[in-house]
Backbone bond lengths (Angstrom), bond angles and torsions (degrees), N, CA, C in turn:
res aa  C-N    CA-C-N  psi(-1)  N-CA   C-N-CA  omega(-1)  CA-C   N-CA-C  phi
1 M - - - 1.463 - - 1.532 109.13 -
2 T 1.339 117.58 129.35 1.461 122.26 -178.81 1.526 110.24 -109.37
3 I 1.334 115.44 179.58 1.460 121.06 178.69 1.525 111.57 -53.77
4 R 1.322 116.97 -35.19 1.467 120.96 -179.20 1.525 112.13 -59.18
5 D 1.338 116.25 -24.28 1.467 120.66 -176.27 1.527 112.89 -102.18
6 W 1.330 116.66 -6.17 1.456 119.13 -174.82 1.522 112.06 -68.76
7 D 1.319 114.98 146.90 1.460 122.21 176.77 1.524 107.10 -119.29
8 G 1.325 117.27 121.32 1.458 120.11 -178.98 1.506 111.18 155.70
9 V 1.335 115.17 -145.29 1.462 121.58 -175.13 1.522 110.25 -120.86
10 A 1.331 115.52 139.03 1.463 122.33 172.65 1.519 108.41 -119.66
11 L 1.317 116.81 134.30 1.460 122.31 176.51 1.517 108.73 -111.44
12 V 1.324 116.48 129.06 1.458 121.84 174.30 1.523 107.16 -111.06
13 I 1.322 116.96 113.27 1.462 121.71 -177.92 1.528 108.20 -87.87
14 G 1.328 116.01 121.81 1.449 120.98 -178.96 1.516 110.57 110.19
15 A 1.326 116.26 121.12 1.467 120.97 -175.89 1.523 111.74 -104.36
16 G 1.343 116.85 22.68 1.463 120.77 178.89 1.515 112.02 -81.87
17 D 1.337 115.65 -160.95 1.466 120.90 -175.64 1.525 112.28 -59.20
18 V 1.327 116.90 -49.93 1.460 120.06 -177.62 1.527 110.65 -70.63
19 G 1.322 117.47 -41.94 1.460 120.68 179.85 1.522 112.41 -60.38
20 S 1.322 116.28 -44.30 1.471 120.26 179.25 1.523 110.92 -64.23
21 C 1.328 115.31 -40.03 1.464 120.18 179.61 1.529 110.57 -66.92
22 M 1.323 116.53 -41.15 1.461 121.08 176.86 1.526 110.75 -58.78
23 S 1.314 115.70 -45.85 1.459 120.72 -179.23 1.523 111.42 -60.41
24 D 1.330 116.51 -46.96 1.467 120.99 -179.41 1.525 111.04 -63.30
25 Y 1.334 116.10 -42.62 1.461 120.50 -176.64 1.534 110.91 -66.86
26 L 1.336 116.24 -44.09 1.463 119.67 179.34 1.521 111.47 -64.15
27 T 1.325 116.36 -38.09 1.465 120.41 178.19 1.526 110.79 -62.01
28 T 1.335 115.69 -35.83 1.464 120.94 -178.85 1.524 112.49 -73.50
29 I 1.350 116.40 -45.40 1.475 118.75 -172.81 1.525 113.26 -88.74
30 S 1.343 117.34 -17.89 1.472 120.29 -175.94 1.523 109.91 -125.82
31 P 1.322 117.60 79.71 1.473 120.63 -174.64 1.518 114.39 -62.32
32 N 1.339 117.48 -20.47 1.467 119.70 -179.00 1.527 113.15 -92.59
33 L 1.340 116.19 -0.75 1.463 120.10 177.06 1.531 109.77 -94.93
34 D 1.317 115.72 129.78 1.466 121.19 173.02 1.529 106.49 -89.23
35 V 1.328 116.76 105.18 1.472 121.86 -172.85 1.522 110.00 -94.07
36 K 1.328 115.67 125.55 1.463 121.18 179.96 1.532 109.35 -123.44
37 V 1.339 115.86 129.80 1.458 121.32 175.23 1.523 108.49 -87.25
38 C 1.334 116.73 136.72 1.457 122.21 -178.01 1.531 109.28 -122.34
39 G 1.323 116.86 130.05 1.450 120.43 179.47 1.513 111.20 171.01
40 R 1.315 115.87 -168.71 1.470 120.60 -179.38 1.516 112.59 -88.90
41 N 1.328 116.72 -37.03 1.468 120.84 -175.90 1.526 108.98 -106.73
42 L 1.318 115.68 88.77 1.456 121.36 -174.38 1.524 110.77 -99.26
43 N 1.333 115.09 137.25 1.467 120.72 177.53 1.517 112.07 -105.20
44 S 1.320 116.88 1.74 1.461 120.65 -176.67 1.522 110.30 -131.16
45 Q 1.318 116.06 143.45 1.461 120.42 176.57 1.525 110.83 -72.28
46 N 1.322 116.10 -13.17 1.458 120.98 179.51 1.524 111.47 -83.76
47 G 1.333 117.64 -3.03 1.454 121.29 -177.69 1.515 112.86 -81.06
48 I 1.334 115.12 171.13 1.466 122.08 177.77 1.526 107.80 -123.55
49 Y 1.306 116.46 125.85 1.465 120.35 -179.13 1.529 110.31 -70.47
50 L 1.336 115.63 134.26 1.462 121.03 175.77 1.514 109.45 -152.70
51 D 1.317 115.86 119.76 1.458 122.55 172.82 1.526 107.00 -100.09
52 L 1.313 116.40 109.06 1.459 121.57 -172.21 1.519 113.76 -63.37
53 E 1.326 117.40 -18.26 1.463 120.29 -177.42 1.531 112.57 -106.21
54 N 1.332 115.96 14.09 1.453 120.51 -179.14 1.524 109.03 -123.48
55 D 1.332 117.40 112.76 1.460 120.86 -175.85 1.523 112.34 -60.94
56 H 1.334 117.90 -35.83 1.468 120.76 179.69 1.524 111.13 -65.60
57 S 1.325 116.45 -30.26 1.461 120.68 -179.49 1.523 111.64 -64.52
58 Y 1.329 116.93 -32.76 1.466 119.67 179.00 1.535 111.11 -65.50
59 K 1.321 117.11 -33.83 1.472 120.80 177.92 1.529 110.13 -65.08
60 S 1.327 116.28 -43.85 1.460 120.57 177.14 1.530 110.75 -64.37
61 F 1.322 115.44 -39.51 1.466 122.27 177.44 1.530 110.23 -58.10
62 E 1.317 116.35 -47.37 1.463 120.76 178.99 1.528 111.32 -62.14
63 H 1.318 116.60 -40.74 1.468 120.05 179.71 1.522 110.56 -62.39
64 Q 1.336 117.29 -42.40 1.464 120.50 179.91 1.531 110.94 -63.78
65 I 1.329 117.06 -38.30 1.464 119.93 178.06 1.534 110.14 -66.05
66 S 1.329 116.47 -37.80 1.470 120.46 -178.01 1.521 112.53 -63.62
67 L 1.325 117.08 -21.69 1.472 121.26 -179.61 1.528 112.59 -82.12
68 I 1.342 116.18 -12.29 1.459 120.46 -178.84 1.528 109.10 -81.58
69 K 1.311 116.78 131.37 1.469 120.88 -175.37 1.528 113.19 -83.27
70 K 1.325 118.22 -24.51 1.460 120.97 -178.75 1.533 110.51 -80.93
71 P 1.335 118.33 155.23 1.474 120.88 179.18 1.525 111.83 -72.91
72 L 1.321 115.72 146.67 1.462 121.86 177.04 1.524 108.74 -78.06
73 R 1.349 117.29 124.52 1.458 120.97 -175.25 1.527 113.60 -117.86
74 L 1.332 116.60 -28.70 1.463 120.15 -172.51 1.525 110.33 -149.48
75 V 1.327 116.13 132.19 1.468 121.53 173.78 1.528 107.43 -132.36
76 I 1.335 116.02 125.75 1.465 121.02 179.04 1.529 108.49 -123.33
77 N 1.329 116.25 120.44 1.458 121.33 177.63 1.530 109.34 -95.64
78 T 1.329 116.52 112.78 1.470 121.22 -179.83 1.523 111.64 -106.12
79 S 1.325 117.46 3.59 1.464 120.42 -175.93 1.524 111.06 -73.97
80 G 1.312 115.80 156.98 1.458 120.50 177.66 1.518 110.00 -177.13
81 F 1.334 115.53 158.09 1.464 120.83 178.52 1.519 109.40 -132.53
82 L 1.342 116.10 132.60 1.462 121.79 176.20 1.519 111.72 -128.76
83 H 1.327 116.44 -40.68 1.469 119.42 -177.12 1.524 110.13 -156.46
84 S 1.327 114.61 164.36 1.465 122.67 173.96 1.520 106.85 -147.83
85 N 1.312 116.52 -172.38 1.471 119.57 177.16 1.519 111.75 -62.69
86 L 1.329 116.34 -27.86 1.462 120.73 -175.74 1.527 113.58 -104.78
87 I 1.324 116.77 -23.19 1.466 121.12 -174.56 1.518 110.09 -116.78
88 K 1.320 115.93 129.29 1.460 122.14 177.73 1.536 109.16 -125.09
89 P 1.334 118.82 152.37 1.460 120.05 175.50 1.533 110.58 -59.82
90 E 1.333 116.00 136.87 1.461 120.06 -176.47 1.531 110.78 -75.19
91 K 1.307 116.77 127.65 1.458 120.39 176.69 1.522 111.89 -86.50
92 R 1.327 115.87 -22.96 1.472 119.18 -179.54 1.524 109.52 -151.14
93 L 1.317 115.55 168.65 1.463 122.44 -174.81 1.524 112.13 -55.69
94 S 1.327 117.33 -38.08 1.467 120.86 -176.54 1.529 112.74 -65.02
95 H 1.331 117.64 -14.95 1.472 121.07 -179.57 1.533 112.86 -86.60
96 I 1.311 116.73 -9.23 1.471 119.75 -175.40 1.521 110.95 -72.44
97 N 1.337 115.07 137.81 1.471 119.90 168.67 1.522 108.54 -147.45
98 R 1.312 115.29 160.85 1.457 121.62 -172.27 1.533 112.70 -60.56
99 S 1.319 117.81 -42.50 1.471 120.09 -175.67 1.531 111.68 -64.50
100 N 1.338 117.26 -37.19 1.458 120.38 177.29 1.532 111.06 -63.06
101 I 1.328 115.15 -44.94 1.466 120.10 -179.48 1.523 110.27 -61.80
102 I 1.330 116.10 -46.88 1.465 120.98 -177.53 1.528 110.86 -62.27
103 K 1.329 117.58 -42.23 1.465 120.87 -179.81 1.523 110.70 -63.15
104 N 1.314 118.09 -46.10 1.463 121.44 179.51 1.526 111.44 -61.98
105 F 1.332 116.24 -45.97 1.459 118.77 -179.18 1.522 111.88 -67.86
106 S 1.324 117.36 -34.81 1.456 121.24 -178.87 1.526 111.63 -58.57
107 V 1.336 116.36 -45.87 1.463 120.84 -176.32 1.519 112.51 -88.00
108 N 1.333 116.59 -42.78 1.466 120.27 -170.65 1.521 114.69 -86.41
109 S 1.336 117.96 -23.73 1.471 120.74 -176.55 1.517 112.76 -115.61
110 I 1.330 115.64 -52.68 1.466 120.38 -174.08 1.523 111.26 -71.98
111 A 1.316 117.57 -44.13 1.469 120.59 -177.29 1.528 113.13 -57.71
112 P 1.346 119.90 -47.30 1.467 118.56 -178.55 1.532 114.29 -58.99
113 I 1.336 116.77 -39.54 1.467 117.60 -178.21 1.532 110.56 -76.23
114 L 1.337 117.94 -28.53 1.461 119.87 174.66 1.525 111.22 -70.78
115 I 1.330 116.71 -33.95 1.467 120.10 174.00 1.529 109.24 -60.68
116 A 1.333 115.64 -46.13 1.462 120.13 179.17 1.528 111.24 -59.74
117 K 1.314 116.49 -41.79 1.468 120.86 178.64 1.526 110.70 -61.59
118 S 1.324 116.76 -40.36 1.462 121.03 -178.42 1.522 113.04 -68.74
119 I 1.319 117.02 -35.43 1.464 119.37 -175.17 1.526 113.19 -89.08
120 E 1.331 117.61 -13.47 1.462 120.29 -171.86 1.527 112.29 -55.52
121 K 1.316 117.87 -41.31 1.461 120.81 -176.01 1.528 113.27 -67.66
122 F 1.336 116.55 -11.49 1.461 119.99 -178.12 1.531 112.83 -103.22
123 I 1.328 117.01 1.47 1.462 120.77 179.04 1.526 109.31 -82.74
124 K 1.323 116.23 131.53 1.461 121.12 179.10 1.530 108.91 -99.12
125 P 1.336 117.95 118.68 1.467 120.89 -175.25 1.522 114.12 -58.49
126 E 1.323 116.70 -25.55 1.465 119.78 -176.05 1.525 113.54 -85.84
127 L 1.351 117.51 -3.90 1.458 121.17 -178.20 1.533 111.06 -117.05
128 P 1.335 118.23 142.76 1.462 120.18 171.84 1.525 110.27 -58.01
129 F 1.331 115.86 138.34 1.462 121.21 -178.61 1.519 108.81 -144.11
130 S 1.324 116.72 140.21 1.468 120.29 -179.26 1.521 110.71 -129.24
131 F 1.329 115.22 130.59 1.466 122.20 174.03 1.526 107.39 -120.55
132 A 1.328 116.63 117.02 1.468 121.42 -179.36 1.518 109.82 -122.16
133 S 1.322 116.04 143.96 1.459 120.50 177.66 1.521 109.24 -138.14
134 L 1.331 115.56 138.87 1.454 119.69 -178.59 1.520 110.44 -78.56
135 S 1.312 115.44 127.95 1.448 122.59 174.27 1.530 107.13 -111.26
136 A 1.337 117.74 -147.93 1.465 121.64 179.33 1.517 108.39 -160.72
137 R 1.313 116.25 144.87 1.465 119.69 179.01 1.529 110.95 -59.30
138 V 1.343 117.44 -31.71 1.460 119.10 -179.86 1.531 111.67 -68.11
139 G 1.341 116.82 -10.68 1.454 120.25 173.95 1.519 112.97 -80.93
140 S 1.325 116.26 -5.92 1.469 120.74 177.62 1.527 110.03 -77.34
141 I 1.313 117.03 124.64 1.465 121.46 176.33 1.529 109.71 -71.55
142 G 1.341 116.34 -41.95 1.456 120.27 -178.44 1.513 113.64 -67.37
143 D 1.334 117.33 -25.36 1.462 121.64 -176.32 1.535 112.41 -97.99
144 N 1.324 116.61 4.02 1.464 120.63 -176.39 1.533 110.69 -77.99
145 K 1.326 115.37 101.47 1.468 120.48 -178.65 1.519 113.00 -114.23
146 L 1.325 117.52 -13.14 1.464 120.73 -174.69 1.522 113.66 -107.46
147 G 1.337 117.63 -21.51 1.465 120.16 -176.64 1.513 111.46 73.19
148 G 1.339 116.25 -167.79 1.453 121.00 -178.86 1.525 112.23 72.53
149 W 1.315 115.04 179.32 1.471 123.03 178.00 1.538 110.38 51.64
150 Y 1.314 116.28 46.18 1.465 122.26 -173.56 1.534 113.42 -50.70
151 S 1.331 116.11 -56.31 1.467 119.75 -172.37 1.521 112.11 -67.83
152 Y 1.327 116.58 -41.68 1.465 120.05 -179.30 1.526 110.23 -65.92
153 R 1.330 116.96 -47.21 1.461 120.50 178.42 1.532 111.07 -57.04
154 A 1.328 115.26 -49.92 1.469 119.96 -175.25 1.523 111.56 -66.17
155 S 1.335 116.69 -37.70 1.470 119.46 -178.87 1.522 111.61 -69.06
156 K 1.330 117.51 -36.29 1.465 120.21 176.78 1.529 110.87 -71.12
157 A 1.334 116.80 -37.85 1.469 120.04 175.96 1.526 110.34 -62.59
158 A 1.329 116.68 -38.58 1.468 120.94 178.57 1.525 110.38 -66.04
159 Q 1.334 116.79 -41.10 1.468 119.21 176.23 1.531 110.37 -59.33
160 N 1.327 116.19 -43.51 1.459 120.00 -179.15 1.533 111.36 -58.43
161 Q 1.316 116.19 -41.58 1.467 120.20 179.33 1.529 110.94 -67.54
162 F 1.329 116.70 -43.38 1.467 120.51 176.69 1.529 110.58 -54.94
163 L 1.340 116.13 -48.94 1.458 119.80 -172.67 1.523 112.53 -77.02
164 K 1.315 117.40 -31.04 1.464 119.42 172.53 1.526 109.98 -62.25
165 T 1.318 116.27 -44.33 1.465 121.26 177.76 1.524 110.69 -63.66
166 L 1.327 116.80 -41.54 1.464 121.86 177.42 1.528 110.83 -59.06
167 S 1.332 116.45 -42.28 1.468 119.63 -177.70 1.521 111.45 -60.31
168 I 1.321 117.50 -33.59 1.466 121.89 179.82 1.527 110.75 -70.22
169 E 1.347 116.52 -43.22 1.468 119.68 178.25 1.524 111.05 -66.15
170 W 1.324 116.52 -45.73 1.471 119.48 -177.87 1.524 112.33 -68.94
171 R 1.335 117.93 -24.97 1.463 119.58 176.23 1.528 110.24 -61.36
172 R 1.336 116.07 -33.49 1.466 120.29 177.78 1.523 111.45 -78.46
173 K 1.331 116.59 -42.28 1.470 120.74 -176.27 1.524 113.10 -78.74
174 F 1.337 114.95 -41.17 1.465 121.06 -173.90 1.528 108.66 -129.93
175 P 1.327 117.81 85.03 1.471 121.17 -173.17 1.533 114.31 -59.34
176 L 1.325 117.70 -20.61 1.461 120.64 -178.66 1.533 112.19 -97.29
177 S 1.322 116.79 6.66 1.471 120.11 -177.25 1.527 111.08 -85.98
178 I 1.326 115.28 155.17 1.465 122.28 176.58 1.525 108.10 -134.64
179 V 1.324 116.83 128.11 1.462 122.89 173.18 1.525 107.48 -107.15
180 S 1.326 116.61 123.01 1.460 121.55 -177.20 1.522 110.23 -117.87
181 I 1.330 115.61 132.05 1.462 122.72 176.49 1.529 105.95 -112.11
182 L 1.323 118.19 113.35 1.463 121.06 -165.15 1.526 113.72 -122.90
183 H 1.332 115.27 131.16 1.465 121.80 171.39 1.527 108.18 -97.03
184 P 1.347 117.78 114.25 1.468 120.23 -173.20 1.517 114.80 -81.74
185 G 1.335 117.87 1.63 1.456 119.74 -170.53 1.523 108.76 80.44
186 T 1.326 116.46 -177.99 1.469 119.60 176.77 1.523 108.26 -84.59
187 C 1.307 114.84 114.95 1.460 121.14 -174.91 1.529 109.02 -105.92
188 D 1.314 116.37 139.67 1.464 122.21 -177.24 1.524 109.97 -75.18
189 T 1.338 115.51 82.43 1.460 122.60 -179.36 1.524 109.35 -133.16
190 K 1.314 115.83 176.00 1.462 120.37 178.55 1.524 111.01 -61.50
191 L 1.344 116.53 -32.35 1.459 119.89 -177.96 1.526 111.51 -62.89
192 S 1.332 116.72 -41.01 1.471 119.56 -175.45 1.524 113.80 -97.68
193 K 1.324 117.57 -8.59 1.470 121.78 -171.46 1.536 113.79 -49.03
194 P 1.346 120.03 -47.48 1.478 118.91 -177.45 1.534 114.33 -70.15
195 F 1.344 117.21 -8.40 1.469 119.95 -171.56 1.528 112.49 -121.59
196 Q 1.325 116.60 21.90 1.462 120.37 -174.99 1.528 113.75 -90.09
197 G 1.331 117.54 -5.79 1.461 121.59 -173.09 1.512 114.69 -57.94
198 T 1.325 117.69 -33.86 1.468 120.86 -176.35 1.528 112.82 -99.42
199 V 1.326 116.65 5.28 1.467 120.21 -177.59 1.527 110.07 -88.38
200 P 1.338 118.83 123.76 1.469 120.79 177.02 1.528 110.46 -58.07
201 K 1.331 116.61 146.25 1.461 120.75 -175.84 1.526 112.38 -57.10
202 D 1.338 116.50 -36.96 1.461 118.80 -177.75 1.527 112.71 -77.43
203 K 1.336 117.27 -4.61 1.462 121.45 177.88 1.531 112.32 -113.07
204 L 1.334 116.27 7.81 1.464 120.55 173.63 1.520 107.01 -103.73
205 F 1.319 115.78 107.27 1.458 121.02 -172.95 1.530 111.81 -93.40
206 T 1.311 115.72 148.30 1.460 120.12 169.22 1.525 107.82 -75.66
207 P 1.337 118.19 159.46 1.470 119.41 175.05 1.525 112.17 -55.15
208 A 1.332 116.80 -34.72 1.473 119.97 179.73 1.520 111.47 -66.02
209 Q 1.342 116.71 -40.86 1.469 119.90 177.96 1.520 111.32 -63.62
210 S 1.337 116.40 -49.31 1.468 120.31 179.90 1.521 111.09 -59.36
211 T 1.316 115.29 -41.86 1.468 120.25 179.94 1.517 110.82 -58.51
212 E 1.318 117.11 -48.51 1.460 120.44 -177.43 1.526 111.01 -64.71
213 Y 1.347 117.20 -42.44 1.464 120.41 177.67 1.532 110.85 -58.26
214 L 1.329 116.36 -47.53 1.460 120.53 -173.82 1.523 112.27 -72.09
215 I 1.321 117.43 -40.63 1.465 119.94 178.44 1.525 110.01 -64.18
216 N 1.315 116.91 -36.52 1.467 119.72 177.34 1.523 111.21 -63.26
217 I 1.346 116.92 -39.75 1.466 120.03 177.05 1.521 110.38 -62.91
218 I 1.327 115.67 -49.83 1.470 120.41 -178.79 1.523 110.53 -58.51
219 S 1.321 116.25 -39.99 1.469 120.87 -178.00 1.518 112.34 -65.52
220 R 1.328 116.82 -34.56 1.463 120.48 -175.66 1.527 113.74 -84.50
221 Q 1.329 117.03 -17.99 1.461 118.85 -173.73 1.520 113.03 -71.33
222 K 1.323 114.40 151.23 1.454 122.99 176.11 1.536 108.19 -120.56
223 P 1.339 117.85 163.97 1.471 119.87 -178.93 1.524 114.35 -51.04
224 V 1.327 118.00 -31.75 1.473 120.84 179.41 1.529 111.07 -65.08
225 D 1.340 117.83 -20.04 1.462 122.23 179.95 1.529 112.89 -87.38
226 S 1.319 117.57 -4.51 1.462 120.91 -175.21 1.532 111.56 -58.53
227 G 1.325 115.01 134.75 1.462 120.55 177.51 1.502 114.68 93.90
228 K 1.324 118.86 2.59 1.456 120.93 179.88 1.534 110.94 -81.60
229 F 1.336 115.64 149.01 1.471 124.06 175.86 1.524 105.65 -104.04
230 L 1.335 116.76 106.81 1.451 121.73 -171.76 1.521 112.18 -121.48
231 A 1.330 115.63 145.12 1.456 121.64 174.62 1.522 109.83 -87.15
232 W 1.325 115.28 170.73 1.462 122.86 -177.62 1.532 113.08 -55.33
233 D 1.335 117.44 -26.58 1.463 121.50 -178.83 1.534 112.17 -96.97
234 S 1.318 116.10 15.41 1.469 123.83 177.12 1.525 114.30 76.48
235 T 1.347 118.74 2.64 1.455 120.12 176.45 1.527 110.26 -75.54
236 V 1.311 115.69 148.35 1.469 121.06 179.76 1.523 109.05 -78.16
237 V 1.329 116.57 130.59 1.469 122.15 177.70 1.525 107.55 -95.25
238 P 1.333 118.82 131.60 1.471 120.00 179.70 1.522 111.59 -64.71
239 W 1.308 115.54 147.00 1.459 119.11 178.47 1.524 110.73 -66.64
């Protein structure tokens, strides 16, 4: 039985380009899944408000999930932070400052594990369950050949460690659960827009392409695969 056959609730964390595309795609391929987008900027009344950097918001998030009568089957975290008007990826050591590091870790490392903490009480051990979170190849320590982007790299590496550790605990608690750490490739979104100049055209994916690649990975995985760091093409990314 795959995601297409699951009956229950799916939560997509993040209402950006990829999150919206994920929600639409899951709604299309999984008619028995009630798909809810979770985030701050919601375009649907069916969504659940969640501010990833506000601890009180997680309590409200949990309460909203508790009101849903169907079982929780799938949670996909598509949120991430790379840059803003004030914060840019560091090209060299002299660009590092504390606020940049804290912002990157807050969204890219701390938020995913807090999401997992919030949803844990709603996982049913007797049902297959999948928790996936988007990482990035630049978060790989073994694959780091160019340097730079200190805070983003480190925050994604920290997320990977959090979720690898989570997969080990959940393997004991929820034998049918799968934790997936996924590199979506370079996706044509606001997050990557300023850095697309060196990306080959055939390696710049639309949100729809990335969505289909990632959902296919999630659909094929089994509990024995839990905790793997995988790229969009299903290849294993080194830690």
